[in-house]
LONU-861742 format. One line per 3 residues: number of its first residue (from 0); their letters; for each residue x, z, y of C-alpha. Coordinates in steps of 0.02 Angstrom, whole numbers. Layout:
LONU-861742
NUM	A	X Z Y | ... .
end
This chain:
LONU-861742
0	MGQ	0 3 -5 | 149 2 115 | 225 140 207 .
3	FER	72 230 266 | -116 252 238 | -248 316 353 .
6	GNG	-389 329 225 | -560 328 300 | -558 314 487 .
9	FSA	-382 370 536 | -415 555 532 | -305 642 662 .
12	NKN	-284 793 553 | -208 700 400 | -28 643 378 .
15	LYN	-58 487 284 | 124 443 257 | 130 407 70 .
18	GDY	279 495 6 | 434 432 108 | 425 605 201 .
21	PNE	540 741 127 | 456 895 52 | 428 1025 180 .
24	LDP	549 1174 169 | 495 1357 163 | 519 1422 336 .
27	DEI	614 1560 275 | 745 1447 190 | 895 1385 273 .
30	DLI	929 1200 263 | 1113 1197 231 | 1123 1004 233 .
33	KLF	1042 1005 411 | 1164 1141 461 | 1303 1031 409 .
36	SII	1229 884 491 | 1221 988 659 | 1403 1025 637 .
39	LRY	1450 846 606 | 1355 790 760 | 1440 906 872 .
42	KWI	1611 897 786 | 1707 850 930 | 1625 991 1043 .
45	IAG	1667 1113 902 | 1842 1037 880 | 1869 1041 1074 .
48	ITL	1816 1224 1093 | 1919 1273 938 | 2069 1184 1003 .
51	MFT	2044 1258 1175 | 2043 1439 1102 | 2184 1406 990 .
54	IAS	2288 1344 1131 | 2244 1489 1232 | 2287 1603 1091 .
57	VIY	2462 1517 1080 | 2488 1538 1258 | 2437 1718 1257 .
60	SYS	2540 1762 1109 | 2695 1685 1202 | 2653 1778 1358 .
63	IIP	2650 1953 1281 | 2811 2051 1298 | 2885 2066 1122 .
66	VYE	2885 2246 1045 | 3017 2306 926 | 2993 2449 801 .
69	SDG	3129 2549 720 | 3117 2690 592 | 3206 2831 503 .
72	TIL	3182 2959 377 | 3213 3150 382 | 3204 3270 236 .
75	IKD	3119 3436 278 | 3193 3577 167 | 3174 3756 150 .
78	DQN	3284 3862 266 | 3316 4020 155 | 3457 4144 180 .
81	RYP	3616 4063 162 | 3740 4201 138 | 3758 4300 -21 .
84	GGG	3751 4487 -53 | 3620 4617 -85 | 3597 4660 97 .
87	AEL	3490 4518 142 | 3314 4611 131 | 3298 4614 314 .
90	SNL	3337 4434 345 | 3220 4385 205 | 3092 4490 292 .
93	LSA	3124 4394 457 | 3110 4225 369 | 2946 4268 293 .
96	TYG	2860 4354 445 | 2914 4222 569 | 2851 4073 462 .
99	IGM	3022 3987 448 | 3095 3914 291 | 2996 3982 149 .
102	GST	2843 4023 257 | 2845 3840 336 | 2744 3697 269 .
105	LSN	2767 3514 302 | 2604 3497 407 | 2687 3628 521 .
108	ELQ	2842 3515 543 | 2736 3371 580 | 2655 3468 725 .
111	VFR	2827 3512 791 | 2872 3323 796 | 2705 3291 890 .
114	SRS	2720 3439 1002 | 2741 3437 1189 | 2901 3528 1169 .
117	MSF	2984 3390 1064 | 2918 3249 1182 | 2986 3344 1332 .
120	TLA	3151 3371 1240 | 3169 3185 1209 | 3110 3146 1386 .
123	NRV	3250 3256 1454 | 3375 3162 1344 | 3318 2987 1396 .
126	IQE	3317 3031 1579 | 3495 3104 1567 | 3550 2949 1473 .
129	DVM	3463 2831 1585 | 3550 2672 1519 | 3565 2592 1351 .
132	KNG	3721 2530 1268 | 3700 2358 1352 | 3694 2437 1516 .
135	SRF	3502 2412 1557 | 3396 2557 1597 | 3287 2616 1458 .
138	PIL	3116 2525 1466 | 3023 2682 1445 | 3077 2745 1608 .
141	WRA	3017 2588 1708 | 2860 2614 1802 | 2796 2436 1743 .
144	FPD	2922 2348 1628 | 2988 2216 1674 | 2916 2198 1844 .
147	DST	2943 2369 1926 | 3106 2467 1886 | 3058 2625 1973 .
150	VVT	3086 2776 1862 | 2931 2874 1819 | 2913 3057 1805 .
153	RDS	2963 3168 1656 | 2788 3203 1620 | 2748 3016 1607 .
156	VAT	2901 2979 1497 | 2851 3123 1379 | 2675 3051 1367 .
159	RIR	2747 2878 1328 | 2852 2956 1191 | 2702 3037 1108 .
162	NNM	2605 2873 1118 | 2745 2763 1047 | 2805 2877 911 .
165	DIV	2725 2894 742 | 2770 3029 613 | 2697 3012 443 .
168	RQD	2732 3083 277 | 2831 2965 163 | 2739 3014 12 .
171	QDT	2637 3155 -69 | 2780 3209 -193 | 2920 3231 -76 .
174	DML	2942 3332 79 | 3009 3174 188 | 2953 3115 352 .
177	RIT	2961 2939 419 | 2987 2924 607 | 2942 2759 695 .
180	FKS	2955 2716 879 | 2897 2553 957 | 2979 2487 1120 .
183	YSP	3009 2336 1219 | 3200 2350 1186 | 3266 2357 1002 .
186	LEA	3403 2475 1068 | 3280 2592 1139 | 3177 2589 977 .
189	AWM	3328 2641 872 | 3398 2760 995 | 3231 2858 1012 .
192	VDQ	3216 2878 825 | 3392 2948 815 | 3355 3067 958 .
195	AIE	3196 3123 874 | 3292 3166 718 | 3422 3255 808 .
198	GYT	3308 3341 924 | 3202 3403 784 | 3356 3470 703 .
201	DLS	3416 3558 863 | 3241 3627 896 | 3214 3697 727 .
204	QQQ	3385 3773 736 | 3344 3858 908 | 3176 3918 837 .
207	NRG	3257 3989 677 | 3400 4081 776 | 3278 4135 902 .
210	AAS	3163 4216 774 | 3290 4371 760 | 3315 4394 946 .
213	SAL	3182 4534 965 | 3244 4623 815 | 3432 4606 866 .
216	DFL	3393 4671 1046 | 3296 4821 962 | 3438 4859 843 .
219	ERE	3572 4849 979 | 3475 4970 1096 | 3446 5091 952 .
222	REL	3631 5085 892 | 3680 5134 1067 | 3567 5268 1087 .
225	IRE	3603 5336 910 | 3797 5325 945 | 3779 5428 1106 .
228	ELN	3666 5557 1015 | 3787 5561 872 | 3936 5600 988 .
231	ENE	3830 5733 1077 | 3773 5812 912 | 3949 5817 831 .
234	QRL	4014 5896 997 | 3882 6026 998 | 3921 6063 817 .
237	RVY	4103 6090 852 | 4072 6204 993 | 3956 6313 895 .
240	MNE	4064 6320 748 | 4212 6376 859 | 4108 6507 945 .
243	TGL	4025 6580 785 | 4160 6555 668 | 4032 6477 541 .
246	IQV	4094 6323 447 | 3976 6292 304 | 3784 6313 255 .
249	DEQ	3716 6355 83 | 3689 6226 -45 | 3493 6234 -19 .
252	TSA	3511 6210 160 | 3634 6069 132 | 3510 5977 16 .
255	AIE	3364 5999 142 | 3474 5921 276 | 3514 5767 157 .
258	RIS	3324 5749 125 | 3283 5746 308 | 3421 5626 345 .
261	ELE	3365 5512 205 | 3182 5523 278 | 3239 5478 453 .
264	AQR	3344 5332 393 | 3201 5268 303 | 3090 5292 456 .
267	QEL	3214 5197 566 | 3212 5053 440 | 3023 5051 459 .
270	QVR	3042 5043 640 | 3143 4887 631 | 3024 4809 507 .
273	KVA	2880 4850 630 | 2967 4760 770 | 2995 4608 666 .
276	VTS	2812 4608 604 | 2738 4649 778 | 2844 4504 858 .
279	AIS	2782 4379 729 | 2604 4449 751 | 2622 4410 936 .
282	AYE	2684 4233 903 | 2547 4186 787 | 2408 4251 900 .
285	QQL	2493 4155 1053 | 2476 3992 942 | 2291 4034 902 .
288	DEI	2262 4059 1081 | 2341 3894 1130 | 2218 3811 1001 .
291	KPG	2069 3900 1064 | 2070 4047 1190 | 2009 4213 1115 .
294	LAD	2022 4151 942 | 2164 4278 900 | 2040 4418 944 .
297	QFS	1926 4364 805 | 2062 4398 672 | 2123 4566 733 .
300	DNV	2004 4683 644 | 2014 4617 471 | 2105 4767 394 .
303	GTT	1963 4881 310 | 1972 5080 301 | 1986 5071 103 .
306	LER	2138 4971 126 | 2210 5092 244 | 2177 5243 130 .
309	YQY	2261 5148 -12 | 2413 5109 98 | 2432 5291 158 .
312	RLA	2423 5348 -33 | 2557 5211 -73 | 2669 5281 66 .
315	ELE	2659 5451 2 | 2711 5401 -176 | 2856 5290 -119 .
318	TEK	2917 5442 -5 | 2900 5559 -155 | 2995 5436 -264 .
321	LLL	3134 5419 -132 | 3158 5609 -116 | 3150 5629 -303 .
324	LQR	3292 5499 -327 | 3384 5582 -184 | 3380 5755 -271 .
327	NPS	3423 5670 -440 | 3541 5519 -408 | 3561 5504 -594 .
330	LRD	3384 5446 -611 | 3420 5284 -516 | 3502 5206 -670 .
333	QPD	3389 5287 -800 | 3219 5315 -721 | 3137 5328 -897 .
336	QEP	3220 5497 -922 | 3101 5582 -796 | 2913 5574 -847 .
339	YLV	2859 5625 -671 | 2959 5476 -599 | 2878 5357 -731 .
342	EIE	2705 5425 -681 | 2737 5399 -491 | 2797 5217 -526 .
345	DQI	2648 5188 -623 | 2533 5242 -485 | 2628 5139 -360 .
348	QLL	2607 4983 -452 | 2423 5019 -479 | 2405 5045 -289 .
351	RRE	2497 4895 -253 | 2390 4782 -359 | 2230 4860 -284 .
354	INR	2297 4823 -107 | 2340 4649 -149 | 2164 4626 -214 .
357	IAS	2087 4693 -61 | 2207 4587 52 | 2151 4431 -47 .
360	TLV	1964 4480 -21 | 1998 4490 164 | 2079 4323 177 .
363	DES	1933 4234 82 | 1800 4328 187 | 1885 4268 348 .
366	ADA	1888 4092 278 | 1700 4100 251 | 1674 4177 421 .
369	YIG	1762 4035 513 | 1732 3884 400 | 1596 3825 527 .
372	FLS	1721 3832 668 | 1850 3729 560 | 1733 3601 500 .
375	NTD	1709 3537 678 | 1892 3536 712 | 2024 3395 686 .
378	NGI	2089 3405 508 | 2273 3434 567 | 2212 3573 683 .
381	AGR	2100 3647 557 | 2239 3659 430 | 2351 3741 552 .
384	ITE	2214 3863 598 | 2188 3908 415 | 2378 3934 393 .
387	LRT	2393 4048 549 | 2239 4144 508 | 2303 4181 328 .
390	QLI	2474 4236 397 | 2401 4341 530 | 2295 4440 410 .
393	ELR	2438 4464 291 | 2547 4524 436 | 2413 4646 500 .
396	IEE	2407 4713 317 | 2588 4732 320 | 2586 4816 484 .
399	SQY	2459 4934 428 | 2559 4974 280 | 2716 5016 385 .
402	LAQ	2612 5136 496 | 2549 5221 340 | 2722 5244 274 .
405	ETA	2782 5300 444 | 2644 5433 449 | 2680 5492 271 .
408	IDE	2872 5508 313 | 2820 5606 481 | 2716 5727 378 .
411	RMA	2854 5747 250 | 2988 5782 381 | 2870 5907 464 .
414	AEN	2864 5999 299 | 3050 5995 269 | 3080 6058 444 .
417	EFF	2981 6212 410 | 3120 6268 286 | 3243 6296 433 .
420	NNL	3121 6423 513 | 3147 6545 374 | 3345 6547 392 .
423	PDN	3440 6679 490 | 3464 6643 662 | 3644 6597 661 .
426	MIE	3610 6491 499 | 3466 6405 576 | 3567 6343 734 .
429	LAR	3712 6292 619 | 3591 6201 501 | 3499 6111 631 .
432	LKR	3663 6056 715 | 3721 5987 546 | 3561 5913 512 .
435	DAE	3552 5817 676 | 3734 5763 663 | 3709 5695 481 .
438	IQE	3546 5617 525 | 3630 5524 674 | 3767 5477 570 .
441	ELF	3655 5405 434 | 3550 5315 569 | 3704 5242 650 .
444	LTI	3769 5168 479 | 3593 5104 438 | 3574 5021 608 .
447	SQQ	3742 4955 612 | 3716 4878 437 | 3549 4807 487 .
450	YAE	3623 4737 652 | 3759 4648 555 | 3640 4579 429 .
453	TAL	3519 4515 567 | 3665 4438 670 | 3740 4356 515 .
456	WEQ	3564 4294 478 | 3545 4222 654 | 3713 4126 647 .
459	TQF	3688 4050 480 | 3518 3973 525 | 3529 3779 545 .
462	GQG	3396 3646 574 | 3280 3624 431 | 3292 3430 444 .
465	RPL	3417 3334 340 | 3429 3154 402 | 3421 3023 260 .
468	DYA	3406 2859 350 | 3454 2842 536 | 3369 2705 639 .
471	FVP	3421 2524 633 | 3424 2399 781 | 3281 2276 738 .
474	DKP	3324 2093 757 | 3150 2031 763 | 2991 2102 856 .
477	TEP	2846 2172 764 | 2729 2132 908 | 2646 2012 950 .
480	KKR	2604 1946 786 | 2596 1772 848 | 2527 1685 685 .
483	MIV	2391 1822 673 | 2342 1798 859 | 2336 1610 837 .
486	IVG	2227 1631 678 | 2118 1748 768 | 2106 1629 909 .
489	FLL	2066 1476 793 | 1931 1583 703 | 1862 1647 869 .
492	GGI	1850 1467 939 | 1765 1407 784 | 1638 1551 798 .
495	VSL	1610 1529 981 | 1590 1342 963 | 1472 1352 817 .
498	GAV	1372 1484 910 | 1368 1379 1058 | 1308 1226 962 .
501	FTR	1179 1317 856 | 1117 1405 1009 | 1103 1243 1099 .
504	ELF	1013 1171 946 | 897 1321 942 | 842 1296 1117 .
507	NNT	844 1103 1110 | 675 1040 1153 | 696 850 1153 .
510	LDS	673 729 1012 | 851 709 936 | 812 652 758 .
513	VDH	697 550 666 | 627 707 569 | 575 784 732 .
516	LKE	459 637 762 | 394 625 576 | 354 811 582 .
519	RGY	215 764 712 | 101 714 573 | 91 528 607 .
522	PLL	192 385 526 | 352 335 608 | 315 148 630 .
525	TVI	495 98 680 | 652 166 757 | 728 49 889 .
528	PDM	910 69 918 | 979 101 1087 | 1012 -76 1154 .
531	TNR	1110 -37 1311 | 1277 -96 1236 | 1204 -244 1158 .
534	MKE	1130 -299 1321 | 1291 -265 1421 | 1389 -361 1281 .
537	IFG	1279 -509 1305 | 1233 -517 1482 | 1360 -403 1569 .
540	DSK	1284 -311 1710 | 1147 -434 1742 | 966 -359 1723 .
543	TVT	886 -532 1701 | 924 -696 1615 | 838 -865 1663 .
546	IQG	741 -953 1530 | 631 -1104 1573 | 653 -1071 1755 .
549	KSI	593 -893 1739 | 697 -734 1756 | 650 -626 1615 .
552	STS	716 -449 1577 | 875 -437 1466 | 792 -293 1376 .
555	LLS	675 -432 1289 | 799 -452 1145 | 663 -523 1026 .
558	ITD	676 -678 1145 | 861 -675 1190 | 944 -605 1031 .
561	SIS	805 -634 900 | 923 -609 750 | 995 -436 809 .
564	PVS	948 -267 727 | 851 -231 876 | 736 -380 853 .
567	ESF	728 -331 671 | 667 -159 720 | 522 -247 822 .
570	RRL	474 -348 672 | 467 -188 579 | 349 -116 696 .
573	HNN	247 -283 683 | 239 -277 500 | 191 -88 489 .
576	IIY	50 -115 600 | -25 -283 537 | 24 -287 351 .
579	SHP	33 -104 300 | -154 -77 302 | -253 -247 263 .
582	DEN	-421 -168 273 | -393 -135 464 | -378 -269 590 .
585	FKR	-281 -203 733 | -330 -326 854 | -331 -220 1016 .
588	ILI	-181 -114 1018 | -148 12 1160 | 27 60 1202 .
591	TSS	65 229 1281 | 192 365 1294 | 208 549 1351 .
594	AKG	313 517 1507 | 384 370 1612 | 546 287 1564 .
597	EGK	522 299 1374 | 519 119 1347 | 332 89 1334 .
600	STV	332 -77 1425 | 484 -141 1330 | 401 -108 1169 .
603	STN	233 -179 1222 | 325 -342 1273 | 438 -360 1121 .
606	LAV	298 -327 1004 | 190 -458 1085 | 338 -576 1076 .
609	ILA	355 -546 887 | 172 -557 863 | 171 -735 949 .
612	DSG	319 -784 853 | 216 -756 691 | 93 -885 749 .
615	KKV	-36 -774 822 | -117 -797 989 | -73 -643 1090 .
618	LII	-130 -578 1259 | -32 -437 1339 | -128 -341 1481 .
621	DSD	-41 -231 1607 | -155 -84 1630 | -20 24 1716 .
624	LRR	-102 11 1878 | 14 132 1961 | 183 65 1906 .
627	PNL	159 -105 1826 | 311 -181 1753 | 262 -322 1633 .
630	HKL	271 -453 1769 | 454 -409 1795 | 504 -414 1614 .
633	LGE	424 -587 1589 | 477 -657 1756 | 300 -683 1816 .
636	NRI	210 -653 1987 | 107 -492 1994 | -25 -567 2103 .
639	PGL	-156 -631 2061 | -198 -521 1918 | -322 -400 1838 .
642	IDT	-383 -313 2005 | -405 -484 2089 | -525 -550 1959 .
645	LFN	-613 -383 1946 | -644 -368 2134 | -670 -560 2172 .
648	DDI	-795 -656 2077 | -717 -818 2146 | -566 -792 2045 .
651	ELS	-579 -852 1864 | -481 -775 1728 | -398 -937 1690 .
654	QVI	-314 -911 1861 | -246 -744 1821 | -194 -764 1638 .
657	RET	-22 -840 1631 | 73 -931 1496 | 245 -854 1470 .
660	VVP	402 -923 1413 | 355 -874 1240 | 239 -997 1151 .
663	NLD	64 -915 1108 | 96 -767 1225 | -5 -751 1386 .
666	LLT	4 -615 1514 | -126 -534 1627 | -34 -441 1764 .
669	TGQ	-111 -295 1864 | -125 -395 2026 | -154 -307 2189 .
672	EPP	-136 -117 2202 | -307 -43 2180 | -367 107 2296 .
675	NPS	-416 203 2139 | -341 162 1968 | -443 277 1872 .
678	AVL	-607 204 1930 | -548 28 1889 | -499 73 1718 .
681	QSE	-668 167 1688 | -776 21 1747 | -883 -82 1631 .
684	KLK	-826 -242 1715 | -655 -215 1642 | -725 -176 1469 .
687	GLI	-831 -337 1486 | -670 -433 1537 | -579 -374 1376 .
690	DQV	-725 -415 1273 | -734 -589 1350 | -549 -629 1317 .
693	EEH	-551 -555 1136 | -632 -712 1068 | -481 -821 1130 .
696	YDH	-337 -710 1052 | -290 -645 892 | -211 -484 964 .
699	III	-230 -404 1131 | -83 -280 1182 | -133 -169 1320 .
702	DTA	9 -80 1411 | -58 83 1491 | 12 224 1605 .
705	PYG	96 371 1512 | -46 478 1433 | 58 629 1446 .
708	IIT	54 620 1632 | -100 520 1687 | -263 506 1587 .
711	DAA	-297 332 1663 | -299 253 1481 | -423 376 1423 .
714	PLI	-576 253 1453 | -486 114 1355 | -450 221 1199 .
717	PIV	-632 212 1129 | -627 20 1143 | -464 -15 1058 .
720	DGV	-428 -21 874 | -270 80 869 | -143 172 983 .
723	VLI	47 165 973 | 136 317 1045 | 306 287 1109 .
726	ARF	436 432 1123 | 625 409 1180 | 765 478 1082 .
729	GET	856 630 1171 | 733 627 1319 | 558 654 1266 .
732	PIN	523 849 1262 | 440 895 1105 | 310 1001 1187 .
735	ELN	257 857 1303 | 239 749 1143 | 136 878 1060 .
738	QSI	35 891 1207 | 9 702 1213 | -46 696 1035 .
741	ENL	-172 841 1055 | -247 750 1212 | -265 593 1104 .
744	ERV	-340 682 957 | -461 767 1080 | -531 589 1131 .
747	HAK	-532 543 947 | -397 412 975 | -352 301 824 .
750	IIG	-162 337 816 | -84 202 714 | 86 294 724 .
753	TVL	231 322 832 | 390 230 884 | 564 313 930 .
756	TAY	661 212 1060 | 836 213 1119 | 894 289 948 .
759	NYE	1084 332 942 | 1124 389 763 | 1292 460 812 .
762	KSG	1211 582 931 | 1057 619 814 | 1026 757 709 .
765	DYY	983 652 558 | 1080 640 386 | 1087 530 244 .
768	TRS	1005 621 102 | 830 651 182 | 738 491 136 .
771	NGH	751 308 91 | 657 261 239 | 779 356 349 .
774	YDY	927 275 264 | 849 107 326 | 867 167 503 .
777	QRA	1041 216 487 | 1086 59 398 | 1003 -38 539 .
780	YKD	1095 54 673 | 1256 30 578 | 1225 -165 564 .
783	YNR	1180 -164 743 | 1344 -89 784 | 1441 -205 668 .
786	SI	1338 -352 758 | 1417 -293 927 .
end
């Protein structure tokens, strides 16, 4: 049956195209082929934008100042006591209480590296150094490298150091840190890494050696005071012995004096331990307050009354053990020989286990109490708070234990001193003088030994870091990563260009493909290629060509270039109108469009030429009374014409109907300009004129004004056999075309189909795999190009 059918009466609601249309896609499905065709259609735009972004990324990558990175590694090792001997108990106490060496974790050392102290230390060094080995100033000192060489402040340098330096743990199985530094200069990058390693070693050494300063100061003051008191006591003892003649005290009194001396020495040692613990507590509380003011106070009352009671009992037992061993020195080597000593030792161990259990409970309860605070804190800070909290509670417990021991010793010394009150007066004074002298001597020896141990411990402390790999001077920059920047620029250009293309396509409201016109629901009668290039190739810039003495338009290629693909497209239009539906006789054919400039008159004239060439007698009537154009196309005079014969009965039709250069083709022009075009076209006289000329012609082609703009053609629609709607490729807005179709349907127009003019496949959104009919249009277009 041909390409289309209309069934009964050309129902405007039915698409009678008989199968050449593709199946409609689900609205939710993505037509990948169409997307690909859009990409191909705009391939040069996409390529241009992508190339522009790629070039811009290349320029940008070469405009960035190169950044060099160097790194080094350092091993963090435990800093335990470094000298042998059994007198290192106090130094071990200092190491534990100050959190240095054994008490220090790798996370703490990471914080040291990242601390302001370290950054200011390095800032001082680089400011003092000022220039690198090559004689240039360190870039980190420039206000704006390489434009402004003004030296910035120390605070700015320290901030830049913290921002450009990164310290990470090398792996989880070793205590090794990797230090990296980024700089505009490879020399600076390597120098800063080496200085960070050396700066950490020096800083940790200063911290370690400074840990014993408070204890040393206390010991030195105490030693001088005891020295003076010892000299005074010895002098008083000599004077008294010379005055009284008494030289010796009895054995019982001598033993009491020794016990009191031992207790006093132990008390003095507790004083030193208390100084170390108190100093450490102060240091930890200061660190907590730096993290959050007032946080230290929240950890200060965690030692319970039960724990204090146990600690006091433990202090009593240890004092009892000390005095028992002092009275029986032989038990030091064989403690099992004395059942009472064994019983005391068992009680001491039992109390220590209970104290440890209570202390662990306190630590866990404190952790539960502050877990809400820690959960909202940075992981590194939270870990540091947890560690400081645990150490602070342990030190508080230790301080409480020392206080309990000191109280127990004071009570025991008070009991021992009661013994002297029962001696004769002369013996009491002698015993007291001997007691004071021996106590001061014992204290002086103890303090001197502790001072020597602490001083030696201080001098033997070194930095905890052991450098493994010093920094290297990099020969290639790590930034910018030019290849990555170019790749990103290329990808970004592709994304932007595709986004721009698809956005343009999304908001595109013009007919830019055959499918858009097919989707309107009416058969696409033909696609007429853009003939601008062909006309220019044949006729140059001339708009007319002379044939038989008449200047006809060069757009009438069906006359001037009858074997071209353009002429073939008009023959396709002729065939689809005349032969596709033999049951219909399209004698009166009205040609209209949505807007002006869509090629309506050109199609009308070329169709009339093709019909005349087929042997039909054809009349073409120009009913576009507002902008007549047919007389220009066919090289005829406008006057006289249609208006003249309608308004002047003296003018016969034979006088206004002209023969054209095309055999069997006559033309009826508009004639004079009418005062009211709408009224003319609604007149019965016009309808009678058409009825009058119909018997003399096989086909009457009526060219009307654009129906999408002016409704002048409405009166003619009911008297014609069919309407052909013209749309121009790339110019006709889809919404205007839809509106024109709705208006035609509203007046029950018999729409034969549509025609797409000025088609340019290279600019269209069509693609090959849609339909066979579509392939014909593409092939015709390519044939047309080849013919050019």
